C-alpha positions in Angstrom: 0.0 -0.3 0.0 1.2 3.3 -1.1 0.9 6.9 1.2 1.4 10.3 0.9 3.6 12.7 3.2 5.0 15.6 3.3 8.3 14.9 5.0 9.1 18.4 5.4 6.3 19.8 7.3 6.3 16.4 9.5 9.7 17.8 10.2 8.7 20.9 10.7 6.1 19.9 13.4 8.5 17.5 15.5 7.1 14.4 14.2 9.8 13.0 12.2 13.8 13.8 12.7 15.4 14.7 9.6 17.5 11.3 9.9 14.5 9.9 9.4 13.2 12.0 7.0 16.4 11.7 5.0 16.1 7.9 4.9 12.4 8.0 3.5 13.2 10.5 0.6 16.2 8.3 -0.4 13.2 5.1 -0.5 11.2 7.3 -2.5 13.6 8.1 -4.8 14.4 4.6 -5.1 10.8 3.7 -5.8 10.4 6.8 -8.2 13.5 5.5 -10.4 12.0 2.0 -10.4 8.8 3.4 -11.4 10.1 5.5 -14.5 11.8 2.4 -15.8 9.0 0.1 -15.2 6.7 2.7 -17.4 9.7 3.0 -20.2 9.9 -0.9 -19.9 6.1 -1.2 -20.5 5.8 1.1 -23.4 9.0 -0.5 -25.3 7.3 -3.7 -25.0 4.1 -2.9 -26.3 5.9 -1.0 -29.4 7.9 -4.5 -29.6 5.1 -6.7 -29.5 2.9 -4.5 -32.3 6.4 -4.5 -34.2 7.1 -8.2 -34.1 3.2 -9.1 -35.2 3.3 -6.6 -38.0 6.8 -7.7 -39.3 6.0 -11.4 -39.5 2.9 -10.6 -41.3 4.0 -8.2 -43.9 7.9 -8.0 -44.6 8.1 -12.4 -43.9 4.3 -12.9 -45.1 4.0 -14.9 -42.0 0.0 -16.2 -41.4 -1.3 -15.2 -38.1 -1.3 -18.6 -36.9 2.4 -18.3 -37.4 2.7 -15.4 -35.3 0.8 -16.9 -32.3 2.9 -20.4 -32.4 5.8 -18.0 -32.7 4.6 -15.7 -29.9 3.8 -18.9 -27.6 7.2 -20.0 -28.5 8.8 -16.9 -27.1 6.1 -17.3 -23.9 7.7 -20.5 -23.4 11.3 -19.7 -23.7 10.5 -16.5 -20.8 8.8 -19.3 -18.9 11.3 -21.8 -18.6 14.3 -18.7 -17.9 12.1 -18.1 -14.9 13.8 -21.3 -13.1 17.6 -19.4 -13.7 18.8 -17.3 -10.9 20.2 -13.7 -11.8 18.7 -10.5 -12.1 19.6 -10.0 -15.5 17.8 -13.5 -16.4 15.2 -12.9 -14.6 14.4 -9.1 -16.3 15.0 -10.9 -19.6 12.5 -13.8 -18.8 9.9 -11.6 -17.5 10.2 -9.1 -20.9 9.7 -12.4 -23.1 6.7 -13.9 -21.1 5.2 -10.2 -22.3 6.5 -10.2 -25.5 5.2 -13.5 -26.0 2.1 -13.1 -24.8 1.1 -9.9 -26.6 2.5 -11.5 -29.8 0.8 -14.7 -29.6 -2.5 -13.1 -28.4 -2.5 -10.5 -31.3 -1.8 -13.6 -34.0 -4.8 -15.5 -32.5 -6.8 -12.5 -32.5 -6.4 -11.8 -36.3 -6.6 -15.7 -37.2 -9.7 -16.3 -35.7 -11.3 -12.3 -36.4 -11.4 -11.4 -33.0 -14.0 -13.7 -32.0 -15.0 -14.3 -28.5 -13.4 -17.5 -27.8 -10.3 -16.1 -29.1 -10.3 -12.9 -26.9 -11.3 -15.0 -24.0 -8.4 -17.4 -24.4 -5.9 -14.1 -24.7 -7.8 -12.5 -21.4 -6.8 -15.9 -19.6 -3.6 -16.0 -21.3 -2.4 -12.3 -20.5 -3.7 -13.0 -17.1 -1.5 -16.0 -16.5 1.1 -13.8 -17.7 0.4 -11.3 -15.1 1.0 -13.4 -12.5 4.0 -15.6 -14.1 5.9 -12.8 -15.1 4.6 -10.6 -12.0 3.6 -7.8 -14.6 1.2 -4.7 -14.1 1.4 -4.2 -17.7 -0.3 -7.8 -18.5 -2.5 -7.6 -15.6 -4.1 -4.3 -16.9 -4.2 -5.6 -20.5 -6.1 -8.6 -18.8 -9.0 -6.6 -17.7 -9.1 -4.7 -21.1 -9.1 -7.6 -23.1 -11.9 -8.8 -20.9 -13.8 -5.5 -21.5 -13.0 -6.5 -25.3 -15.1 -9.8 -25.0 -18.0 -7.3 -23.9 -17.6 -5.2 -27.4 -15.5 -2.2 -25.6 -13.5 -0.5 -28.5 -11.3 2.3 -29.1 -10.6 3.7 -32.8 -8.4 6.6 -34.2 -9.2 9.0 -36.9 -7.1 12.1 -38.1 -6.8 14.4 -34.7 -9.5 12.4 -33.4 -9.9 9.6 -30.8 -13.1 7.3 -30.1 -14.3 5.2 -27.2 -17.3 2.8 -27.4 -18.5 0.8 -24.6 -21.2 -1.6 -26.3 -22.8 -2.8 -23.0 -22.8 -0.3 -20.1 -24.5 -2.0 -17.5 -22.8 -5.3 -17.9 -19.6 -3.3 -17.9 -20.4 -1.4 -14.5 -21.7 -4.6 -13.1 -18.9 -7.1 -14.1 -15.9 -4.9 -13.6 -17.3 -3.4 -10.2 -17.4 -7.0 -9.1 -14.1 -7.4 -10.3 -12.7 -4.7 -8.6 -14.2 -5.4 -5.4 -12.8 -9.4 -5.6 -9.1 -8.2 -6.5 -9.1 -5.5 -3.8 -10.0 -8.2 -1.4 -7.5 -10.5 -3.1 -4.3 -8.0 -2.5 -5.4 -7.6 1.3 -4.3 -11.0 1.3 -1.2 -11.8 -0.8 2.3 -10.7 -0.8 3.6 -7.0 -2.0 4.6 -8.2 -5.7 1.0 -10.1 -6.0 -0.9 -7.2 -4.3 0.7 -4.6 -6.8 -1.1 -6.9 -9.9 -4.4 -7.2 -8.0 -4.0 -3.5 -7.8 -3.6 -2.7 -11.3 -5.7 -4.9 -12.9 -8.7 -3.4 -10.0 -7.5 0.1 -10.8 -8.1 -0.7 -14.9 -11.2 -2.5 -13.7 -12.4 0.9 -12.0 -11.4 3.1 -15.2 -14.0 0.7 -17.1 -16.8 1.1 -14.5 -16.5 4.9 -14.9 -16.4 4.5 -19.0 -19.8 2.3 -18.6 -21.2 5.1 -16.1 -19.9 7.9 -19.0 -21.8 6.6 -22.2 -24.4 5.3 -19.9 -25.0 8.9 -19.1 -25.0 10.1 -22.5 -26.7 7.3 -24.3 -28.5 5.0 -22.2 -28.2 1.2 -22.2 -30.9 -0.5 -25.0 -29.0 -3.8 -23.8 -27.9 -5.2 -27.2 -26.6 -8.8 -25.9 -29.8 -9.2 -24.1 -31.5 -8.3 -27.4 -28.9 -10.7 -29.0 -29.9 -13.3 -26.9 -33.6 -13.3 -27.3 -34.7 -11.6 -30.2 -33.4 -12.3 -34.4 -35.0 -10.9 -37.7 -36.5 -12.9 -40.2 -32.5 -13.3 -41.7 -31.7 -14.8 -38.5 -29.2 -12.1 -37.2 -29.5 -10.0 -34.1 -32.6 -7.6 -34.0 -31.5 -4.2 -32.7 -33.4 -1.2 -32.9 -33.2 2.5 -32.2 -36.4 3.3 -30.8 -35.2 4.0 -27.1 -33.0 2.8 -24.5 -34.2 0.3 -22.0 -32.4 2.0 -19.0 -32.6 5.5 -19.7 -29.7 8.1 -19.8 -30.7 9.8 -16.4 -30.5 6.4 -14.5 -26.5 6.3 -15.2 -26.1 10.2 -14.6 -27.8 9.9 -11.0 -26.2 6.3 -10.3 -22.7 7.5 -11.3 -22.9 10.7 -9.0 -23.7 8.5 -5.9 -21.0 6.1 -7.0 -18.6 8.9 -7.2 -19.5 10.4 -4.1 -19.2 7.1 -2.2 -16.1 5.6 -3.8 -14.2 8.9 -2.7 -15.6 9.1 0.6 -14.3 5.6 1.1 -10.9 6.3 -0.3 -10.4 9.5 1.5 -11.2 7.1 4.8 -9.1 4.3 3.5 -6.2 6.2 2.8 -6.7 5.3 -0.7 -5.0 8.3 -2.8 -5.4 6.7 -6.5 -9.3 6.3 -5.7 -9.6 9.8 -4.5 -7.7 11.1 -7.4 -9.9 8.9 -10.2 -13.0 10.1 -8.2 -12.1 13.7 -8.8 -10.9 13.1 -12.1 -14.3 11.6 -13.5 -16.4 13.5 -11.3 -15.1 16.3 -13.1 -15.6 14.8 -16.1 -19.4 14.2 -15.2 -19.9 17.2 -14.1 -18.8 18.9 -17.7 -20.5 16.3 -19.4 -24.0 16.9 -18.2 -23.4 20.6 -17.5 -22.9 21.4 -21.6 -25.2 18.4 -22.7 -28.1 20.4 -20.7 -26.9 24.1 -21.5 -24.6 24.1 -24.4 -21.0 26.0 -24.6 -21.5 28.9 -24.0 -19.3 31.7 -22.3 -21.9 31.8 -19.7 -21.9 28.0 -19.2 -18.3 28.0 -18.7 -18.2 30.7 -16.1 -20.4 29.3 -14.6 -19.1 25.9 -14.2 -15.4 27.0 -13.8 -17.2 29.0 -10.3 -19.2 25.7 -9.2 -16.1 23.5 -9.6 -14.0 26.1 -7.7 -16.4 26.2 -4.5 -16.7 21.9 -4.7 -12.8 22.1 -4.6 -12.6 24.5 -1.7 -15.4 22.3 0.1 -13.2 18.9 -0.5 -10.1 20.7 0.7 -12.0 22.2 3.7 -13.0 18.6 4.1 -9.6 17.0 4.0 -8.5 19.4 6.6 -11.3 18.4 8.9 -10.2 15.2 8.6 -6.5 15.6 8.9 -7.6 17.3 12.0 
């Protein structure tokens, strides 16, 4: 569990000695250095895996099945290297496991045309890779892959990014439960696995907020329910645009209540990340509903800014009172 301390202020108040403060600063600097290296390694591994799949499929004219097999072989090699001792060998093994899982998973998804069974298998492989390699990156990607099983997508067109959540209600229910289970697991495992469980839980929380966000704008037509229960004369799914089964205001109200509840719990439990993510998505929710109702004009922007400043001051006073 990570906590935030103002070391300088604690020294001034006599709650820490200068020697203790210097020791804490040294430990924090080491942890920050590890965080930076992990982030750099994560981006490098993702880029290397994507490039490997692209090269295998284009330059060498390999099939998607070949890419999946090669990725599986690299994954197995990394797994075998874990048995060897040494920090360098361990780092190499973890990197190979992650690259193998990403490359093999990408090849399998292309081979099976992004089917649900392939997505579920890739999710399980990513989860296993996260545990074996103790990789927070793979833990987060396994949760993202699970979201893809429900139709979640992202896209990019020139100068525009897009997010698609096909099943807002299911996304909220499934990933809320997943986040809770992962959090409870994190309380009962060692530090390395606690980090992995918390990373996956945090990714699940982000997806829950995405589900609320999309639902608050368009509601939920429960496409999966329609797909399972209704078919047209051609045998395909019968989707209509006659209105949402669950209206948008249900998501708007539920999201606000959830953000407030989770934010208060985060403050009391000392979970800084939870408080931050509740504040960020609270701001997104506020601005989304505000401008959706009033539109974007000078007066609405001014009023939105004033209200947010007032809320921030109230939260600051609340935090000071809690600290006292």
